[in-house]
C-alpha positions in Angstrom: 24.7 -3.5 68.7 25.0 -3.2 72.4 25.3 -6.7 73.9 25.5 -7.7 77.6 27.0 -11.1 78.2 26.7 -12.8 81.5 29.3 -15.4 82.1 33.0 -15.3 81.0 33.4 -19.1 80.6 34.3 -20.8 77.3 31.0 -19.9 75.6 30.8 -16.4 77.0 34.4 -15.4 76.2 34.2 -16.9 72.7 31.0 -15.1 71.9 32.5 -11.9 73.3 35.5 -12.3 71.0 33.3 -12.9 68.0 31.1 -9.8 68.7 34.0 -7.5 69.5 35.7 -8.5 66.2 32.5 -7.4 64.4 32.6 -4.0 66.1 29.7 -4.5 68.5 29.6 -2.8 71.9 30.2 -5.6 74.4 30.0 -5.7 78.2 30.7 -9.0 80.0 29.8 -9.8 83.7 31.4 -12.5 85.8 32.4 -13.0 89.4 35.9 -14.2 88.4 38.1 -11.1 88.4 41.1 -13.0 86.8 39.0 -14.2 83.8 37.6 -10.7 83.3 41.1 -9.1 83.4 42.3 -11.6 80.8 39.4 -10.7 78.5 40.0 -6.9 79.0 43.7 -7.3 78.2 42.9 -9.2 75.0 39.6 -7.6 73.8 38.1 -4.1 73.4 35.2 -4.6 75.8 34.0 -3.6 79.2 34.2 -6.0 82.1 32.1 -5.9 85.3 32.8 -8.1 88.3 29.8 -9.3 90.2 26.9 -11.7 90.4 25.1 -11.9 87.1 21.6 -11.9 88.6 22.2 -9.0 90.9 20.1 -6.0 89.8 22.7 -3.5 90.8 25.4 -5.3 88.9 23.2 -5.5 85.8 22.4 -1.8 86.0 26.1 -1.0 86.3 26.7 -3.2 83.3 24.3 -1.3 81.2 21.3 -3.7 81.0 19.0 -0.7 80.6 20.8 0.4 77.4 21.6 -3.0 76.0 19.9 -4.3 72.8 20.5 -7.9 73.9 21.3 -9.9 77.0 23.1 -13.3 76.6 22.9 -15.3 79.9 25.5 -18.1 79.5 26.8 -18.6 83.1 27.3 -22.1 84.3 24.3 -21.8 86.5 20.8 -22.3 85.0 19.0 -20.5 87.8 21.3 -17.5 87.5 20.6 -17.3 83.7 16.9 -17.6 84.2 16.6 -15.0 86.9 18.9 -12.6 85.1 16.5 -12.7 82.1 13.5 -12.0 84.3 15.3 -9.0 86.0 16.4 -7.6 82.7 12.8 -7.8 81.5 11.1 -6.4 84.6 13.6 -3.7 85.6 15.5 -2.7 82.5 13.3 -3.7 79.6 16.1 -5.2 77.7 14.6 -6.0 74.3 16.1 -9.5 73.6 17.0 -12.0 76.3 18.7 -15.3 75.6 19.5 -18.0 78.3 21.5 -21.2 78.3 19.5 -23.8 80.3 20.9 -27.3 80.7 18.8 -29.0 83.4 16.2 -31.3 81.9 13.8 -30.6 84.8 13.5 -27.0 83.7 13.2 -27.8 80.0 10.4 -30.2 80.6 8.5 -27.6 82.6 7.4 -25.9 79.4 4.8 -23.7 81.0 7.7 -21.8 82.7 8.7 -20.5 79.3 5.5 -20.7 77.3 3.8 -18.4 79.9 6.9 -16.2 80.0 7.4 -16.7 83.7 11.0 -15.9 83.1 10.6 -13.8 80.0 13.3 -15.6 78.0 13.1 -15.1 74.3 15.4 -17.9 73.3 16.4 -21.0 75.3 19.7 -22.7 74.4 20.4 -26.3 75.5 24.0 -27.3 74.6 23.4 -31.0 75.2 20.4 -31.0 72.7 22.4 -29.1 70.2 25.3 -31.6 70.3 22.8 -34.5 70.2 21.2 -33.1 67.0 24.6 -32.4 65.5 25.9 -36.0 66.1 22.6 -37.5 64.8 23.1 -35.7 61.5 26.7 -37.0 61.2 25.5 -40.6 61.8 22.6 -40.2 59.4 25.0 -39.1 56.6 28.0 -41.4 56.9 31.3 -39.8 55.8 30.2 -36.2 56.6 32.3 -33.9 58.8 29.4 -31.4 59.3 25.8 -31.3 58.3 23.8 -28.1 58.8 20.2 -27.4 58.1 18.7 -24.3 56.4 15.2 -23.2 55.3 13.5 -25.5 57.9 15.5 -28.5 56.7 14.8 -28.1 52.9 18.5 -27.4 52.2 21.6 -28.8 53.8 25.2 -27.7 53.9 27.6 -30.7 54.1 31.3 -30.7 54.7 33.2 -33.9 53.8 36.6 -35.1 52.6 37.1 -36.2 49.0 38.5 -39.7 48.8 40.2 -41.7 46.0 37.4 -43.7 44.3 35.0 -40.9 44.4 33.8 -40.1 40.8 34.6 -36.4 41.1 38.2 -36.9 42.4 40.5 -35.9 39.5 37.6 -34.2 37.6 36.7 -30.6 37.0 33.8 -29.3 39.1 31.9 -28.4 35.9 31.5 -32.1 35.1 29.4 -32.8 38.2 26.2 -32.2 36.3 27.2 -34.8 33.8 27.6 -37.3 36.7 24.3 -36.5 38.4 22.0 -34.7 35.9 18.9 -35.1 38.0 20.5 -33.5 41.1 21.7 -30.0 41.5 24.4 -28.8 43.9 26.7 -25.9 44.5 30.2 -26.3 46.0 30.5 -23.3 48.3 34.1 -23.8 49.4 37.1 -26.1 49.1 40.0 -26.3 51.6 43.2 -27.9 50.4 46.0 -28.5 52.9 44.2 -26.2 55.3 44.0 -23.3 52.8 40.8 -22.0 51.1 40.6 -22.1 47.3 37.8 -20.5 45.4 35.8 -23.1 43.5 35.2 -22.6 39.8 34.0 -24.8 37.0 37.7 -25.5 36.2 38.7 -26.5 39.7 39.9 -30.1 39.8 38.9 -32.0 43.0 41.9 -33.7 44.6 41.9 -36.5 47.2 41.8 -35.2 50.8 40.1 -31.9 49.7 37.6 -30.7 52.3 34.5 -29.8 50.3 31.6 -27.8 51.5 28.5 -28.2 49.2 24.8 -27.2 49.3 22.0 -29.2 48.0 18.3 -29.9 48.5 17.9 -32.4 51.4 16.7 -35.3 49.2 19.8 -35.0 47.0 22.4 -35.0 49.7 23.4 -38.6 49.6 23.7 -38.7 45.9 26.0 -35.6 45.9 28.1 -37.1 48.7 28.7 -40.2 46.6 30.4 -38.1 44.0 33.2 -37.1 46.3 33.9 -40.5 48.0 33.1 -44.2 47.5 29.6 -45.1 48.7 29.4 -45.4 52.4 27.5 -48.2 54.1 24.6 -47.2 56.3 25.2 -47.2 60.0 23.9 -50.1 62.1 26.0 -50.3 65.2 26.8 -47.4 67.5 28.9 -47.4 70.7 28.7 -44.3 73.0 31.3 -43.8 75.7 29.9 -41.6 78.5 26.5 -41.7 80.1 26.2 -38.0 81.1 23.5 -35.7 79.7 24.8 -35.8 76.2 25.4 -39.6 76.2 21.9 -40.3 77.5 20.2 -37.9 75.1 22.2 -39.4 72.2 21.4 -43.0 73.1 17.7 -42.1 73.5 17.7 -40.4 70.1 19.4 -43.3 68.3 18.1 -46.4 70.0 15.0 -46.6 67.8 17.0 -46.8 64.6 20.4 -48.4 65.5 21.9 -51.1 67.6 23.2 -48.9 70.5 25.6 -49.7 73.3 26.6 -47.3 76.0 29.6 -47.4 78.3 29.4 -45.6 81.7 32.0 -45.6 84.5 29.6 -45.1 87.4 27.6 -48.2 88.6 24.8 -46.0 90.0 24.5 -43.9 86.8 24.7 -47.0 84.6 21.8 -48.5 86.6 19.7 -45.4 86.1 20.5 -45.3 82.3 19.5 -49.0 82.0 16.2 -48.2 83.5 15.6 -45.1 81.4 16.8 -46.3 78.0 14.5 -48.9 76.4 16.7 -50.4 73.7 20.2 -49.5 74.7 22.6 -52.0 76.1 24.4 -50.3 79.0 27.9 -51.4 80.3 29.8 -50.4 83.4 33.3 -49.6 82.4 35.9 -47.3 80.8 35.6 -46.4 77.2 39.4 -46.7 76.9 39.5 -50.3 78.3 40.9 -52.4 75.5 39.5 -55.6 76.9 36.0 -54.2 77.1 36.1 -52.8 73.6 37.4 -56.1 72.2 34.8 -58.1 74.2 32.1 -56.0 72.6 33.4 -56.5 69.1 34.5 -52.9 68.5 35.8 -54.0 65.1 32.2 -54.4 64.0 31.2 -51.0 65.3 30.2 -48.4 62.6 30.4 -45.3 64.8 32.1 -44.8 68.2 31.1 -41.6 70.0 33.2 -40.4 73.0 31.0 -37.9 74.8 32.3 -37.7 78.4 33.0 -34.4 80.2 36.8 -35.2 80.0 38.3 -34.1 76.7 41.5 -36.1 77.2 39.5 -39.2 78.0 37.4 -38.7 74.8 40.5 -38.3 72.7 42.1 -41.4 74.2 39.1 -43.7 73.9 38.2 -42.5 70.4 41.8 -43.1 69.2 41.9 -46.5 70.8 38.5 -47.5 69.3 39.7 -46.5 65.9 42.9 -48.6 66.2 40.9 -51.6 67.5 38.7 -51.5 64.4 35.8 -49.1 64.7 35.0 -47.7 61.3 34.4 -44.1 62.3 35.0 -42.3 65.6 33.9 -39.0 67.0 35.0 -37.2 70.2 33.6 -34.1 72.0 36.5 -31.6 72.2 36.2 -27.9 73.0 39.8 -26.7 73.2 41.1 -25.3 69.9 44.6 -26.6 70.6 43.3 -30.1 71.0 41.2 -29.9 67.8 44.4 -29.0 65.9 46.1 -32.1 67.4 43.1 -34.3 66.6 43.3 -33.4 62.9 46.6 -35.3 62.8 45.2 -38.3 64.6 42.9 -41.2 63.9 39.8 -39.3 65.1 37.4 -38.7 62.2 35.3 -35.8 63.7 35.9 -33.5 66.6 32.5 -32.2 68.0 32.5 -28.9 69.8 29.6 -28.1 72.1 31.0 -24.6 72.4 30.8 -24.0 68.7 27.4 -25.6 68.4 26.1 -23.2 71.1 27.8 -20.2 69.4 26.2 -21.1 66.1 22.8 -21.0 67.8 23.5 -17.7 69.4 24.7 -16.2 66.1 21.2 -16.8 64.6 19.9 -14.2 67.0 22.8 -11.8 67.1 23.1 -11.3 63.3 21.4 -8.3 61.8 19.8 -7.7 58.4 17.1 -10.4 59.0 19.6 -13.2 59.2 17.5 -16.1 60.4 20.3 -18.7 60.8 24.0 -18.5 61.4 26.5 -21.3 61.6 30.1 -21.0 62.8 32.4 -23.1 60.7 36.0 -24.3 60.7 36.6 -23.4 64.4 34.9 -20.0 64.0 36.9 -18.7 61.0 34.2 -19.2 58.4 30.4 -18.8 58.6 27.3 -19.8 56.7 24.1 -17.8 57.1 20.5 -17.8 55.8 19.2 -14.3 55.2 15.9 -13.0 53.9 15.7 -10.5 51.1 13.3 -7.6 51.6 12.2 -4.5 49.8 12.2 -3.8 46.1 14.7 -3.1 43.3 14.9 0.5 44.3 15.7 0.1 48.0 17.4 -3.3 48.1 20.9 -4.3 47.0 19.8 -7.8 46.2 16.1 -7.8 45.2 15.6 -7.5 41.4 19.2 -8.4 40.8 20.6 -11.6 39.2 22.9 -13.5 41.4 25.8 -12.9 39.0 25.3 -9.1 39.4 25.3 -9.0 43.2 28.6 -7.6 44.5 29.8 -9.8 47.3 32.8 -9.5 49.7 35.8 -11.6 48.9 35.4 -15.3 49.6 31.6 -15.0 49.9 29.4 -17.4 47.9 25.6 -17.5 47.4 24.9 -21.2 47.5 21.1 -21.5 47.2 17.9 -19.6 47.2 14.7 -20.9 48.8 11.5 -19.4 47.4 8.5 -20.8 49.3 8.8 -24.6 49.0 11.1 -24.3 46.0 14.9 -24.9 46.4 17.0 -23.1 43.7 20.6 -24.0 43.7 22.6 -20.9 42.9 23.2 -20.0 39.3 24.3 -16.6 38.0 21.0 -15.8 36.2 18.6 -16.4 39.1 16.9 -13.1 39.9 16.3 -12.5 43.6 12.7 -11.7 44.7 11.5 -10.2 47.9 10.9 -12.8 50.5 13.6 -15.2 49.1 15.8 -16.9 51.7 19.4 -16.8 50.5 22.1 -19.1 51.9 25.6 -17.7 51.8 29.0 -19.1 52.7 31.8 -16.8 54.0 35.4 -18.1 54.0 36.3 -15.2 56.2 33.7 -14.2 58.7 35.3 -10.8 59.1 33.1 -9.8 56.1 29.9 -10.5 58.0 29.0 -6.8 58.4 29.3 -6.3 54.7 27.0 -9.3 54.1 24.5 -8.1 56.7 24.4 -4.7 55.1 23.4 -6.3 51.7 20.1 -7.1 53.4 19.5 -3.7 54.9 17.0 -1.8 52.8 17.8 1.7 54.3 19.6 4.0 51.9 21.6 1.3 50.1 23.1 3.6 47.6 25.0 5.6 50.3 26.9 2.6 51.7 30.2 1.2 50.7 31.2 -2.2 52.2 34.8 -3.0 51.2 
């Protein structure tokens, strides 16, 4: 696939690296010559210096030949105009834009009437808000991802002493919860992946990824850790776009407090938010945290634009008694450090945005793609097409499908029916299959499984 990326910032450069690793033809445009040179030195791609919405620059970058344009510069207007130019002048088939400003997003007619001819709008703040909401809804989770329009979820969590499955073989989980079905897709122990089988014994501190129908999620979670109390009190540090969105999303269900440094911004938030108590202050102020009974807080979320401040305030809140703390962190080096600290969950807007992009970049009718474990692993939802003669999956039992190493079929969704993966389930055309890949480098092989053109002539690995 020929992909044109506009913007060499964190998201643009990470997406470029992902696509280059998967042998796509990538060109990236940015006005920063230093950033472009660094990417050219590191990756097999073409870099063009210039303004991303300049028609001459876009033509030089190959917009006319590109299969897809990803406009992810830091400027909403540039992204929107670039998509319009790509449509009007170069007929680029697929155009995706990152748009942050709420004023644009609320003007739905701009996009419904195709004024800017954007196929997919991506709003990082909303993606992070949705992500954190899921973590709060399922206490104890590290990641909660939806598939098949929310009928199936993939959950990552740590196994803890006191969980019924800790010290037990995976095969015994059906004895524990006979009315619920689940599939453990992956287990990470001491940072290394181990392939789960029925004889695998769950150990304390294992990071477990499992799939289950949405109504069964909490019951399955209770098998790997002692029952978690429901969340009642949430404190948010940071009243920017993400903090405001998160407070607005949570205030109807939880007791929400928000801490914001700016007096002016705090006044605005107090007027806009209906049931959130807004404080002027610093999320890393011990006296403020103690005064607001941080020890009674169920979840503390540090969501400012300053990663260092988020780490500091989250660690402090944890040590002052908050039961669970989360912090927005983008830098991979910081995430590694956080894993050794008191912070329970590091939330990456960059990875959330990339996951959304992957859903549209993937081939073979992949409708959803989620980047996992800092981009090393991936989970996808793909649709099976064709018949037994022309498809490598249709008409085959799951146990007979040859998969790349470290790849697991976790569930099959057939209409409204959720079928947790078993070796004797026969795939039908139209089935939505949910797969987990420990190593995303096998994505091309997995995509090829769902390509119905001349399947017998291909070899994957």
